[in-house]
N, C-alpha and C positions, 0 to 999 in steps of 0.2 A: 643544223646547228640552232636555227631560230626556234624550232619546235622543242628542242631539249630545254632551252631556257624558258620557253612559254609554259611548259608543263610542271615547272618547279612548284608553283602555287596553284592549288585547286580552290577556286573561290566558292565552290558549291559542295563542300564537305558535308556529308550527311551526319549531323550531330544533333544532340538534344537542343531544343530551344531554351535559351537561358535569358534571364533579365539583364540587360546591359547595366553597368554601374552608373550611378547618378552623380559621381564626382569626375571632374575633367581629366585628371591624371589617370585615374583608374579606368575611365572610359577609353582613353588612348591605349593604355597597356592591355586592356581586354582584347583588342584586335591585333596590336603589334606583336604580342607574345606568340601569336599563332604563326607568324611569318618571320620571326626575329633573325633567323640565319641569313635571309636575303638582305635585310637592312644592315647586318654586320658586314656582309660581303661588300655591299655598296660603300659602306663607311671605310672599310680597309682599302679598297681600290681607289677611293677618293683621296686618302692620305698619300698614297703612292703617286697619284696624278698631280697633287699639289707640289710634292717634292720635285717631281720632274720639271714642272713649270718654273719653280724657283731656280733649279739647276741651270736652266737655259740662260738666265741673267748672270749666273756665276761664270758660265762659259763665255758669255759676252765680255765680261770684265777681264777675264783671263786672256781672251783673244786680243783685246786692245793693248794690254801690257806686252804680250808677245810680239805683236806687230810693231809696237814702239821700239822694242829692243832688237828687232831683227836686223841683221846686217844687209840682207838682200832677200828678195822674194824667193829665190831658189833655195837659199839657206833656210829660210823660214819653213818652206814646205818639206825639206828633207829632215830637218831637226824635229819637227812637231807633227809628222804625218800620223803617228799613232793616236795622238790627242785629237787631231782633226777627224780621223776615222771614227773614234769613239763618239765625238760630238754628232757626226752624221748618223751613226747607228742609233743614238738616243732620239734624234729628231725625226728620222725617217722610219725606223722600225719600232723601237721600244715605246715611244710616246703614242703612236697610233694603236699599238696592241693594247696598251693600258686603257686608253680612252675608249677603244672598241669594246673591251670587256665591261667597262663602266657603263657604256651605252646599252649593251645587251642585258645587263642586270636591271638597269633602270627601265628601259623601254619594252623589253620582252617579258621580264619576270614580274616587275612590280606595277608598272603603270596600268596595264589592262586588267590585272586580276585583283590587286589589293583593294582598289576602290569598290569593285563589285562584290568582293567578299564582305566588306562592311555593309553595303547596301542589302545584300542577300540576307545576312543575319539580322539586320535591323528590320527588314521587311517581314521576316518570319515571326519576329516577336510582336511587331505592331499588328500583323494580321490576326494574331490571337488575342488582341485586346478586346475588352467588352464592347458591346453594341453602343453603350453610352459614350465611350471614348470617341467613336466616330460621329455620333450624333451631336457632340458638343464642339466640333471643330470642322473647318472646311476640309473636304477630302483632298482638294488640290493643295492646300497648305501642308497637310500631313505628308503627301507624296513629295512635295518640294523639299521638305526637311529630310526625308529619307534619302533622296537623290543627292542633295547638296552636302549632307553630312559625309557621305562616302567620298565624294571628290575632294572636299575641303580637308578631310582627315589625311587623305593620301598626299595632297599637295603640301600641307604643312610639314608632314614627316619627311618628304623628299627634300624640301627646302632646308629643314634643320640638318638632316644627315648629309645631304650633298653640298649645299651652298655654304652654310655657316661653318661646318667642319673644315671644308676646303679653305675658307678664308682664314680660319684660326691657324691652320698648319702653315699657310702662306705667310701670315704675319709673323709667326714665331721664327720661321726659316729666314725671313728677311731681316729680322732683328739679329739673328745669329750671324748672318753674313756681314751686317753692318759692324757688329761687335768685333768680328775677326779682323776687319780692316782697321777700325779705330772705335773704341768704346763710345767716344763722343758722338759718332754718327747715329747712335741709337736714340739720342735725346729727343730730336724732333718727332721721331716716330712714336716713342713712348708717350710724349705729350699728346700727340694726335690720337693714339689709342685711348688714352684717358678721357679726352674730350668727346671722342666718338661714342664711347660707352656711356658717358654722362648724357649725351643727346638721346641715345637709345632708351635709357632708363626714364628720361623725362617724357618722351613722346609715345613709347610703346604702350604703357597702360591706357593712355587716352585713346590711341588708335584701336586697341583691343575692345574697349568699351563701346566706341563708336561703331566698330565692325559688328558687334553683337546686336546693337540697335538697328543697324542697316540690314542685317540678315533677317530680323523680325519684320522690318518694313517690306523687304523683298518677298518674304513668304506671304504676308498679308495681301500684298498687291496681286500675287499669283493666285491666291485663294479667291479674291474678289473677282478676278477675270474668269477663272474657271467656274465660279458660281453663276456668273452671268451667262456663260456659254451653256452650262448644264441646264439652266432654266430658260433657255431661249424661247421655248414655246410660250411660257407665261409672259415673257417680255413682249413678244409680238402680239399675244392675245390682248394685252392691255396697252398696246402701242406706246411703250415706254422706253424705247431705245435711248432717247435723250436722258431719261432719268438714270439709266444704267451708265451712260457716258459720264454723268456727273459723279456717280459712285466711283467709277474707275479713275476719273480725273482726280478725285480726292485722294485715293490711295497712292496714285502715281506722283501727285504733288508732294505728298509726305515723303515718298521715296526719293524724289529729286532733292528735297531739303536735307535729308539724311546724308545723301551722297555729297552735297555741297559742304556740309559740316565736316565730313570725313576728308574731303580734298583740301580744306583750309589747313588741317593738321599736316597733310602730306606736303603741301607747299612750304610751310614753315620748316618742316623736317628737312626737305631737300635744300632749302636755302642755308640752313645751319651747316649741313654737311659740305656744301660747296665752299663756304667760308673757311672752315677748318682745313679743307683740302688745299686751298690756295696757300694758307699759312704753312702747311706741311711741305709743299713743293718748294716754296721760296726758301724756307729755313734749311731744309735738307740740302738743296743744291748750293745755297750760299755757304753753309758750313763745310760741305765737301770741297768747294773751291778754296776756302780759307785754309783748310787742313792741307790741301795739295800745295798751296803757295808756300806753306811752311815746311814742306817736305814730309808731311805726316802720312800721306796716302798717295797712291799712284793714279795715273789717268784712268786706268782700268777700274779703280774703285769709284771714281766719279761717274764713269759710264754705268757701272753696276747700280750705284745709288740713284742716279737720275732715272734709269730704266725702271727700277723697282718702285720708286715713289709715283712715277707716272702710271704704272700698272695698278698700284694700290689706289690711286685717285680714281681711275676708271672702275675698279672693282668696288670701291665704296659707294658709287652711285648705284651699281647693281645690287650691292648688299642692302642699301636703303630700301629699294623696292622689294627685295626678297624678305627683309624683316617686316616691312609693311604687309606683304602678302601672307607671311606666316601668321601674324596676329589677326589679320582679317579672316583667315581660314580658321584659326582657333576660335574666334568669335562666332563664326558660322557653326562650327562643331558644337560649341557650348549651347548656342541657341537651339540647334537641332536636338541635342542630348536632352534638354529640358522637356521636350515632347516625347521623343523616342523612348527614353528610359523611364517614363512615367510608370509607376507601379500598376500592374494589372489587378484591378479590384475584383475580378471574377475568374478565379483559378480553380483547377481541380485540386482536391485534397491529395496529400502525398500518398495516401493509401487508397485512393479512389478505385472502385471496382468497375468492371465492364457491366453495363446494364443487360440483364437477361430477361427477355419478355416471352412469356408463355401464353398468358391469358389476356394481357393488355387491359388490366383493370387500373383505372386512374382515380386517385383520391386526393382531393384538396382538403387538408385538415386545418381548419381555423386559421387560414392564411391572411396576412395583412401586408400591404405594400402601399407606400405613399409618395414615391418618387422624391424622397428627401424632404417633403413638406413637414412642417412642424404641426403635429396634432396634439400637443400637450394640453392645449386649451379646449380639447373636445371636438375639434373640427373633423369632419369625415374625410377619410382618405379615398384613394382610387379603388383599392380593395381593402375591405375592413372586416376581419374575423369571418371570412367566408369559408364555408364547408360544402363540398360537393363530391359525390361518388359516382363515377361512370363505370358501370359493370362491364365485364368482358363482352364485347360484341354489341354493346348498347350504342344507339345513335342519339345524341343529345344536341338539340338546337339551343343556342344562347341568344337571347333577345334583350334589348334595352335601349334607352335613349342615348343620345350622344354623350360621351364622357362617363358612361355608367361603369365602365371597367371591363368590357367584353374583350377587347384586344389585349388589355393588360393581363387578363387571365391566361391567354394563350402565350404571351411573352414570358410569363412566369413558369408555365409548363415547359417551355423550351429552355428555360434558365438563361434568358437574356439578361435577367436581373436576379440578384439574390433576394430572398424573402426577408422582410423585417420581422415577421412573426409567423409561427405555424410551420407546416411541412407539406410537401407534395410527394405522394408515393405512386410508383408504377409497379404493380405486382408486389406490393409490400416492400419495395426498395426505395429508400429516400433518395430523391434525385440529387440532393446535395452531396451524397456519398458516392456517386458514380461519375465517370468521366463525361464531359460535355459532348464529346464526339459520339460516344456510344449512346447517349440519350437522344441526340438529334437524329442519329441514324435510324432510330426506331419510330420516328414521327415524320409523316409526309404532310406537306402543307401547300395549299394554293391560296394566294392572297389576292386582294382586289388590285393592288399596285404591283403588277408583274414586272420584274426587272430581269432582262436577259443579258448575258455576257457578250462582249464583242468577239464572237467566234462563230463557227459554222452552226447551222441548225442542229446537226447530228450531235455536235459537242454539247450544245445547250440541253438537249434531251438526255444525253448520257450523263449529265450531272446527277441524275437520279440513280444511276448505276454505271459506274465507269467501265465495268467489264461486260456490259451488254453487247450482244452482237448487233449488226445493222438490221438483221431481220426482226429482232425484238424491238429495236427502236422504231422501225416502220410499223410494227404491230401496235405499239403504244400510240403512235401518231394517228393511226386509223381509228383506234378507239376514242381518241380525243377529237375526232372530226377535223384533223389538221393535215392529213396526208395529201389531199388534193391541192390545197393552196401551196403547200411546201414544194410540190413538184413544179409549180409555175414560177418559183422564185429565181431571179437572176441578179447577182450583185454587180457592182461597178467593175470588178475584175473579171467578169464573165463566168464566175462559178455558179453552178445551177443546183436546184433542188436541195437536197440535204447537205450539200457542201457549200451552199451560199452562206455568206456571213450576214448576220442580221443587224449589224451596226451597234453603236454604243447604246446600251439600254434597250435594244430592239426597236429603235425609233423608225426603222424602215418598214415596220409592220404596223398594222392597225392594233388598237387595244385588244380587240377580240382575238386576233391572230396570235398576239403575244400570250394571251391567257390560255389559248388552246395548246400552245407549246409547253406552257407551264404545267398544264393538266397532264400532258403526255409524260412530262418529266416525273411527276408524282406517280402516275400509273406504272412507270418503269421501276420506280423505287420500291413500290409494293410494301410499304411499312405497315406494321400491325396497328398503329395508331394514326388516324387521319384527322387533320385539321383543315377545315374549309372556312376561310375568312373572306366572305363575299366572292366566292370562287367563280360565280357566273355573272357577276355584275356588269362585265364589259361585253357580254354576248347578246346578240339579238335573239328574239323569241324563238325563231326556228332552230338556230344552232343550240340555244340553251336547252330546248326540248330534246334534241338529239344527244347532247352531252349528258343531260340529266339521266338518261337511260344508262349511260356508261357509269355514271356516279353510283347508281343503284347497284350495279355489278361490283364496282370498286369497293363500296362500303360493306359488302357482304362479308361477314366474319371479322370485321374490324371494329375497334372502338372509335367512335366518331364524335368530334366536336365541330359543330357547324354554326358560324355566325352569319347572319343575313338580315338585311333590312327589308328585303322582299320576302315577306313572311310566307308566301305561297310556296317558296322553294324549300322551306324547312317544316311546313305544317305536318308532313307525314312522318316526322322523326318519332322515335319511340317515346321521347320525353322532351319537353321544352322547359327551360328555366329563364326567368326574367330577373335581370340584375338592375338594381337601382341604388345609387349612392354607395357602390362598392359591396353590396350585400344581395343575396338571393331573396327576392320578395314574393316570387310566385314559382311554382313547380308543378308540372303535370302534363297531360297530353293536350293537344290542340283543343279538343272538345271540352276538356275540363277547364282550361284557362279561359276560353270564351264564355263559359257558363259563370265564371267567377266575376265577370264584369269589372276586372281590374285594369292594370296597365296594358297587358297583352290584348285584352278584349278591345280597349280603346284604339290601340295601334291597328288591330285587324279591321276594325270598323272603318277607320280612315282609308286603309288601302283597298278594302273590298268595295268601298264606296266610290272608288275611281280616282282618288287623289291622295297625295301625301301632304301633310302639313309642313310648313316651312322648316320647323325645327327637325323634322324627320329627314328632309332633304339634306340637312347639314350633318347627318350622322357620320361617325367615324367609320 
């Protein structure tokens, strides 16, 4: 039975990734419409449950009147046995069945799956955001919003459908029972309802706004803490744990302040509700006694009225917290929506084609890119009207001072950013007109800052080819001079060798070991275009020499772009280009550029002379 209810909603439906709406109501409906039958079922069974609850008080009032009029206990039991049996059936069988179905729909169908449906779909959209989206925000802050939005959207919907609707039916039913006994009995409850609604309308907008501010403060605090933990090596390197303490203290102090402001409203809200509840209890009970003294109602009606108002008093306290929770959650959803539903500035065209690579010719045609900097006054950009052709199978080394635009050139080739001017072609196909996935699948890249996923070694290497057999993975690791140290790995859970997990960002490995795994990953990918961005910078001389031999084999038949500050590693390339201030200023072989006595010759002279100038040590 449990599994039947648990399978009603599939949170991981394989559907197209769509942009979430950026308005609150549309954002809610975007997810609710996918599971609306479950919420309708919960709503319907909730109405039935509320009617049963109210009927218990009606039974109580009827029972008091019957007991008062009974001539003897035995006569009472014989005359009203069918009514008593019906009351027992409702209390012992019908009520548990209704509430059981309600609980199954809520706890088995909606609670585990709906929240994760929201998280899953939001994650898929966020994961396809541009690189700039992640560079401009804390990763921890983004993750917090994805997680919080799912849980808050679920909780607010459950509270609205389950709690408020239950209370509405309860209040209407109570008014109907009061009216049946005497219309005057409805007056205190009607006044209370009006006052309660007025209190809600006064406090709720304020609570909602404070909740949104509180959610942002919570996300910022989480982002700051995650940032400190992520960069713990830098913190320890500069012995600045106290400085990080102050950073975290600052965001937590702001969070405490926002919580305190929120709780001030909650305290005033609660005090207001307690005051009108007291007036409702006294006025309803007093009016009921007055009507009874005049013969207008029975003792059973007094019992009914007293029981209902005491129940409503208790429920109003619950409703107050529910309503507060609803708008706190709505504020959290709205805060998360502002990040999650942000428009993706880097998308495939609707008619984007799959990139087909046969020869792997790469052409940069008069490209410009300035990272949004204003160049109207003539200032040079990062890449400025640059043109370069890499012929099929040609190996080109890219050289330049720090900030010259070398890495930007590679980022533009990978379409991590859209060009501001010009075009990039691969085999005469404009990369702006092909899908990003097909573009990047044709380019293998090894960077100087190697990041590994918190998974097994074999999974990290297989990132280059998910379908590769273990034999092919091991072969790639051997070519990358990584096989021997991989066999010696043992993680904290006792997993060994290729099954060992390498830890977040591969921190359990040395820089050189991480880079060799990254090289194995690219070897396994075997893409026709190869980009090496300081690919051997973390290797010692012995390992570098061994890996360099494998790079020579890897580069055979491929178009290669290699960035290196250690010029000896790229001196043997077919051609070297020197970039300065976003433009190519020198182009030729190693021998030709040395003979020109330009920028390259100066860099070569410094390195071959046994030292690097300070400005070269700081290169990107």
